[in-house]
C-alpha positions in Angstrom: 24.9 -9.3 31.3 21.9 -7.1 32.0 20.1 -6.5 35.3 16.9 -5.1 36.6 16.8 -2.5 39.4 13.4 -2.8 41.1 11.9 -0.5 43.7 9.2 -2.5 45.4 6.2 -1.9 47.7 4.1 -0.1 45.1 0.6 -1.1 44.2 0.0 -1.6 40.5 -3.1 -0.9 38.4 -4.2 -1.3 34.8 -4.6 -3.8 32.0 -2.1 -6.3 30.6 -2.3 -8.7 27.7 -0.4 -12.0 27.8 2.0 -12.8 24.9 1.7 -15.8 22.7 2.5 -19.1 24.3 6.3 -19.8 24.3 6.0 -23.6 24.4 3.4 -23.7 21.7 5.4 -21.4 19.5 8.5 -23.6 19.6 6.5 -26.5 18.4 4.4 -25.0 15.6 7.4 -23.0 14.3 9.3 -26.3 14.0 6.4 -27.8 12.1 6.9 -25.4 9.2 9.7 -27.8 8.0 7.0 -30.4 7.1 5.9 -28.7 3.9 7.4 -26.6 1.1 4.3 -24.3 1.1 3.9 -21.1 3.0 2.7 -21.1 6.6 1.5 -18.0 8.4 1.7 -18.0 12.2 0.1 -15.2 14.3 0.8 -14.1 17.9 4.4 -15.3 17.9 6.1 -14.0 21.1 9.1 -11.8 20.6 11.3 -13.6 23.1 14.9 -14.9 23.0 14.1 -18.7 22.8 11.6 -18.3 20.0 13.8 -15.9 18.1 16.7 -18.3 18.3 14.4 -21.1 17.0 13.5 -18.9 14.1 17.2 -18.2 13.4 17.8 -21.9 13.4 15.1 -22.4 10.7 16.5 -19.5 8.7 20.0 -21.1 8.8 18.5 -24.2 7.3 17.1 -22.3 4.4 13.6 -21.5 5.6 12.4 -18.2 4.1 11.2 -15.8 6.9 8.9 -12.9 6.1 7.9 -10.8 9.1 4.7 -9.0 8.1 3.9 -7.8 11.7 5.9 -7.8 15.0 4.1 -11.0 16.0 3.2 -12.5 12.6 5.6 -14.4 10.3 5.2 -16.2 7.0 7.5 -19.3 6.8 8.4 -21.3 3.7 10.7 -24.3 3.8 11.1 -24.9 0.1 14.9 -24.9 -0.1 16.3 -26.7 2.9 20.0 -27.3 3.3 20.2 -30.7 5.1 24.1 -30.5 5.0 23.9 -27.5 7.4 22.6 -29.9 10.1 26.1 -31.2 10.7 27.8 -27.8 10.7 29.6 -26.4 13.8 27.5 -23.3 13.6 24.2 -25.3 13.7 25.6 -27.4 16.6 26.5 -24.3 18.5 23.1 -22.7 18.2 21.1 -25.9 18.9 23.1 -26.5 22.1 21.9 -23.2 23.6 18.2 -24.0 23.2 16.1 -26.9 24.6 13.5 -26.3 22.0 15.9 -27.1 19.1 15.3 -30.8 19.8 11.8 -30.3 18.1 13.4 -29.8 14.8 14.3 -33.5 14.7 10.8 -34.9 14.2 9.9 -32.8 11.1 13.4 -33.2 9.7 13.2 -37.0 10.0 9.7 -37.2 8.6 10.4 -35.1 5.5 14.2 -35.2 4.9 15.0 -38.6 6.6 17.8 -37.2 8.7 18.2 -35.1 11.8 20.7 -34.1 14.5 19.7 -33.9 18.1 21.9 -31.9 20.5 22.5 -32.3 24.2 19.6 -30.2 25.8 20.3 -26.5 26.4 18.1 -23.9 28.1 17.3 -23.8 31.8 19.6 -25.3 34.5 16.7 -26.9 36.4 17.8 -30.5 36.5 18.2 -33.5 34.3 16.2 -33.4 31.1 16.6 -36.6 29.2 16.0 -37.4 25.5 15.1 -41.1 25.9 11.4 -40.5 25.1 12.4 -38.8 21.8 15.1 -41.3 20.7 13.3 -44.5 21.7 10.2 -43.2 19.8 12.2 -42.4 16.7 13.8 -45.9 16.8 10.4 -47.5 16.9 9.3 -45.5 13.9 12.3 -46.9 12.0 15.1 -44.4 12.6 18.6 -45.4 13.3 21.0 -43.3 15.3 24.7 -42.7 16.1 25.9 -40.8 19.1 28.9 -38.5 18.7 30.5 -38.5 22.2 32.8 -35.6 21.4 30.1 -33.3 20.2 27.2 -34.7 22.4 25.0 -35.1 19.4 22.6 -37.8 18.1 22.7 -38.3 14.3 19.4 -39.8 13.2 18.7 -41.2 9.8 16.1 -43.4 8.1 15.2 -44.6 4.6 11.5 -44.2 5.5 9.7 -43.9 8.8 6.9 -46.4 9.3 3.9 -46.2 11.7 4.1 -48.2 14.9 2.5 -48.4 18.4 4.3 -46.2 20.9 3.9 -46.4 24.6 5.8 -43.4 26.1 7.7 -43.9 29.3 6.6 -40.5 30.4 4.0 -38.0 29.0 6.7 -35.6 27.7 5.3 -32.6 26.0 8.3 -32.1 23.7 8.6 -35.8 23.2 5.0 -36.1 22.2 5.3 -33.1 19.8 8.4 -34.5 18.2 7.0 -37.9 17.6 3.7 -36.5 16.2 5.7 -34.4 13.7 7.7 -37.4 12.7 4.7 -39.7 12.3 2.5 -37.4 10.1 4.6 -38.3 7.1 5.4 -41.9 8.1 3.9 -44.9 6.2 0.9 -46.4 8.0 -0.7 -45.7 11.3 1.1 -44.6 14.5 -0.6 -44.7 17.9 1.0 -42.8 20.8 -0.2 -43.9 24.2 0.6 -42.0 27.4 0.9 -38.9 25.2 1.0 -35.4 26.6 -2.3 -33.6 25.9 -1.5 -30.0 27.0 -3.1 -27.2 25.0 0.2 -26.8 23.2 -0.1 -30.4 21.8 -3.7 -29.8 21.0 -2.8 -26.7 19.0 0.0 -28.4 17.2 -2.3 -31.2 16.1 -5.0 -28.8 15.0 -2.4 -26.9 12.9 -1.1 -30.2 11.4 -4.6 -31.3 10.5 -5.3 -28.0 8.8 -2.1 -28.8 6.7 -3.6 -32.1 5.6 -2.5 -34.5 8.4 -4.8 -37.1 9.9 -4.6 -37.0 13.6 -7.3 -38.1 16.1 -7.6 -38.2 19.9 -5.9 -34.8 20.3 -7.6 -34.1 23.6 -6.6 -37.4 25.1 -3.5 -39.3 26.0 -4.0 -41.7 23.1 -3.2 -40.0 19.8 -3.6 -41.8 16.5 -1.8 -40.6 13.4 -2.5 -41.9 9.9 0.5 -41.0 7.8 0.0 -39.0 4.6 2.3 -38.4 1.6 2.6 -34.6 1.9 1.3 -31.6 3.8 0.3 -28.1 2.5 0.4 -24.6 3.9 -1.9 -23.1 6.5 -2.5 -20.2 8.8 -2.3 -20.6 12.6 -2.8 -18.4 15.7 -0.9 -19.2 18.9 -2.8 -19.2 22.2 -2.2 -16.7 25.0 0.6 -17.9 27.3 -0.9 -19.6 30.3 2.3 -19.2 32.3 2.2 -15.4 31.8 -1.4 -15.4 32.9 -0.5 -17.3 36.1 2.5 -15.0 36.6 0.2 -11.9 36.4 -2.3 -13.4 38.8 0.5 -14.0 41.3 1.9 -10.5 40.7 -1.4 -8.8 41.4 -1.9 -10.7 44.7 1.6 -10.1 46.0 1.6 -6.4 45.3 -2.0 -5.8 46.4 -2.8 -4.5 43.0 -5.9 -4.2 40.8 -5.1 -5.7 37.5 -7.1 -6.9 34.5 -5.6 -9.6 32.3 -7.0 -9.1 28.9 -7.6 -12.0 26.4 -6.4 -14.5 28.9 -7.5 -17.7 27.0 -9.6 -18.8 30.0 -10.9 -22.0 28.4 -7.3 -23.2 27.9 -6.1 -22.5 31.5 -7.3 -25.7 33.0 -6.7 -25.9 36.7 -4.5 -22.8 37.0 -7.1 -20.3 38.3 -8.3 -22.9 40.8 -4.8 -23.3 42.2 -4.4 -19.6 42.8 -7.9 -19.5 44.3 -6.7 -22.2 46.8 -4.2 -19.6 48.1 -7.2 -17.3 48.8 -6.7 -15.1 45.7 -10.0 -13.6 44.4 -10.6 -13.2 40.7 -13.5 -12.3 38.5 -14.1 -13.6 35.0 -15.6 -11.4 32.3 -15.6 -12.9 28.8 -12.0 -13.8 28.2 -10.7 -11.3 30.7 -9.6 -12.0 34.3 -9.9 -9.2 36.9 -7.8 -9.6 40.1 -9.1 -7.0 42.6 -6.9 -5.3 45.2 -6.8 -7.6 48.2 -5.5 -6.8 51.6 -4.9 -10.4 52.7 -5.4 -13.9 51.1 -5.7 -17.1 53.2 -4.4 -20.5 52.1 -7.1 -23.2 52.2 -6.5 -26.5 53.9 -7.6 -30.0 52.9 -11.0 -31.2 54.2 -9.3 -33.0 57.1 -7.6 -29.7 58.0 -4.2 -30.9 56.9 -1.8 -28.5 55.2 -2.5 -27.8 51.5 -0.1 -29.4 49.1 0.3 -28.2 45.5 2.3 -30.3 43.1 3.0 -30.4 39.4 1.4 -33.1 37.2 0.9 -33.8 33.5 -2.1 -32.0 31.9 -4.8 -31.6 33.0 -2.8 -31.2 36.2 -0.8 -28.2 37.1 2.2 -27.2 34.9 5.5 -27.2 36.8 6.3 -23.8 35.3 4.0 -22.1 37.8 5.2 -23.7 41.1 7.9 -21.1 41.5 5.3 -18.3 41.2 2.9 -20.1 43.7 5.7 -20.5 46.2 6.6 -16.8 46.2 2.9 -15.8 46.4 2.4 -18.0 49.4 5.0 -16.2 51.4 2.7 -13.2 52.2 -0.5 -15.3 52.6 -2.1 -16.4 55.8 -1.5 -20.1 56.4 1.0 -22.7 55.2 1.6 -24.5 52.0 3.7 -27.5 50.9 5.1 -27.1 47.3 6.1 -30.5 45.8 8.1 -30.1 42.6 8.2 -33.6 41.2 9.7 -33.2 37.8 13.0 -31.2 38.2 15.4 -31.6 41.1 17.0 -28.2 40.9 14.0 -25.9 40.4 13.5 -25.0 44.1 17.0 -24.0 44.8 16.1 -20.3 44.2 14.3 -20.2 47.5 17.5 -19.3 49.4 17.1 -15.8 47.9 13.5 -15.5 48.9 14.5 -16.6 52.4 17.2 -13.9 52.4 14.4 -11.4 51.6 12.6 -12.4 54.8 10.3 -15.3 53.7 9.7 -18.2 56.0 10.5 -21.3 53.9 11.8 -24.7 54.8 13.5 -26.5 51.8 12.9 -30.1 52.9 14.7 -31.6 49.9 15.4 -30.8 46.2 11.7 -31.5 45.5 9.7 -30.1 48.4 9.4 -26.8 50.3 7.1 -25.7 53.1 6.1 -22.0 53.0 4.8 -20.4 56.2 2.9 -17.3 55.2 3.9 -13.9 56.8 0.3 -12.6 56.6 1.8 -9.2 55.5 3.0 -8.6 59.0 6.6 -8.6 57.8 7.1 -7.4 54.2 9.9 -8.9 52.1 13.0 -6.7 51.8 15.0 -5.8 48.7 18.3 -7.6 48.0 20.7 -8.4 45.2 20.1 -11.7 43.4 20.5 -13.6 40.1 17.9 -15.2 37.9 18.7 -19.0 37.7 16.0 -19.9 35.1 13.0 -18.3 33.3 10.3 -19.1 35.9 12.3 -18.7 39.0 13.6 -15.4 37.6 10.0 -14.0 37.2 9.1 -15.4 40.7 12.0 -13.4 42.1 10.9 -10.3 40.1 7.4 -10.6 41.6 9.0 -10.9 45.1 11.1 -7.8 44.4 8.1 -5.8 43.3 6.3 -6.6 46.5 9.4 -6.0 48.7 10.3 -2.9 50.7 13.3 -1.1 49.2 15.4 -1.7 46.1 16.3 -5.1 44.6 18.8 -5.9 41.9 18.1 -8.9 39.7 21.1 -10.0 37.6 21.2 -12.5 34.7 17.9 -11.2 33.3 18.7 -12.8 30.0 17.0 -15.9 31.5 13.8 -13.9 32.0 14.0 -12.5 28.5 14.0 -16.0 27.2 10.4 -16.4 28.2 8.8 -13.0 28.8 8.4 -10.4 26.1 9.5 -6.8 27.1 8.4 -7.6 30.7 9.9 -4.5 32.1 8.1 -2.2 29.7 4.8 -4.0 30.3 5.1 -3.8 34.1 6.0 -0.1 34.0 2.7 0.5 32.1 1.0 -0.8 35.3 3.0 1.5 37.5 5.9 -0.7 38.5 9.3 1.0 39.2 11.7 -1.2 37.2 14.8 -0.1 35.3 16.8 -2.3 32.9 20.6 -1.7 32.9 
């Protein structure tokens, strides 16, 4: 297992460009299974989770032609459906949460799919009910293998139906859309997720010949078609990386320009960092975060403590709460972080407290941060990355801290951030991978 040695307390300067969006990549790469024609996808992030998804596709028989480090041509014209039930496929899918999104396109085109017990981050319970219930309503049947923790889904033909999701799950919505595009008749998905990732998936599918409407809303309508054709698609900049770099600049008192940030797709993210007092300037599609001595957390209009919580789009993505929490530790003022979706995602704060932060973990979902106003800098310690986002939050804390920090289990960070150490070194960070 690898680790980062980080010497903190250094101001950074320069330009950095966000990678392609991880969550969008996992969806649109899965969608190549819906046609036997070639699909070209640009701006694919070179990260562990996405590379594993590509390996899964290749193991099924998808032809992979890498024409550029971040551009791949896919062609799913010779798929081995028998491989779905192989031990090798089960082993790989069990390591990656995103593998569940192969089920929708496999069911839609090949009438069978296997869904593993979710892998990926250890951030709390991540249920599959939204996916399985939706597939059943579209006409799929399933058997559950208790020994292998696998759902075996099969159908003679999916048929359109009205779906009311029990939660606006992003992966659930994506999976059901990909299943419904080749179903007979019309499918409506109400309480659908409408994040930019979903919007991008729908746009790509429409360019392949699908008939999807309502893609900017939580009511999506899909008129099934007989077949889809090839297309070219470009993945958006990763909004989570953009937020991470904003937080990094503020914590380290750095002057950083985030190039090609995809500002129109960031939603409420810039506003949430501005509520912490962080200044930023927008120029075209770039964000400039100037060096700032101190930033002050706003209060609500009645002077009560600011609360920041996660919420389905257009609310704040839960993936940035870890970053916001760490950034608040050096602010002036106090902040309540309310993580509603995952009950284990705040448990990394014990390491931030050990670094000298003033944080009260109220329960598995809420933490109060009392800003240190830069009077007491964080100090370097040894720690381990528990998941992708908490890992980067700890990395940001380490870069702002006095002294040396060691971050272990950096494979978690590599799952979501492309060559993060090299890119931060280009800004002047002192970080060594071992």
